[in-house]
N, C-alpha and C positions, 0 to 999 in steps of 0.2 A: 611417252609419246612426244613430248616437247623436245626432249633431248635428241630424239631421232630426227625431228624436223631441223633442229639446229645443225646436226651433223651433215644431213643432206644439203642444207643450204651452204655450209662451209665448203663442201666438196664441189658444189656447182660453181661457187665463186672462184675456187682455185682451179677450175678448168676441167672438171670431170665431165665426161660425156654421159648422155642418158643411158647408153648401153653399159657403161662401167658402173653406174649406180644400180641398175637393175641386176647386173651380174653379182655385185657385192651383196645385195639384199637376198638374192637367190642362194648364194653360197652360205650366208649366215643362217638362213632358214633351213637349208639342208643339214647343216651341222647340228642345229637344235633338234631337228626331226630325228636324226640318227642317234643322238645321245638319249633322247626321250624313248626311242624304240628299244635301245639296249637296256635302259633302266626298267622299262615295263616288262621286257623279256625276262630279266633276272628276277624281278619281283614275282612274276607268274611262276617261274620255276621254283623259287624258294617257298612260296606260299601254297602251292598246289597240294602238298601232302597234308597240310593243316585243313584245307577245304575238303579233302577226301575224308578226313576223320570227322569233321564237323557235319557233313552231309553224307547220307548213306548212298547217294548217287555216285557212280564211278565217273569222275571227270577225267578226260584225257585231252592233252593239247597236241596239236599236229605240227609242232615246231620242227620236228625232224623228218617230216614227210618230204620226199624229193621234189614233188610238185611245188609245195609251199616254199621250199628253199630256192628253187629255180625262179619263181615269180619274185621273191624277195631280192634275189641277186640282180635280176633284170631291172627292177625298180631302183635299186641302189645305184646301179651303173648309170641309168638315165638321169638320176638326180645329180650324180657327180659330173656328168658330161655337160649338163646345163650350166 
């Protein structure tokens, strides 16, 4: 947290505008969000067969549902455009 404050302070002193600072933070947050989503998707796909064996309940994920993929793409595009 202190490192981030120092970075923002240095950028302000060097002439960065408020919009540029917000834009940079949003881009960094979007990248972290995208990477974490991909990791969680892969983990869910890899671990699903083990959960199906462990529990007798049939678990299914709707990752390949067209509606889900459409909503996901719209959200991803909105995040990129911000």
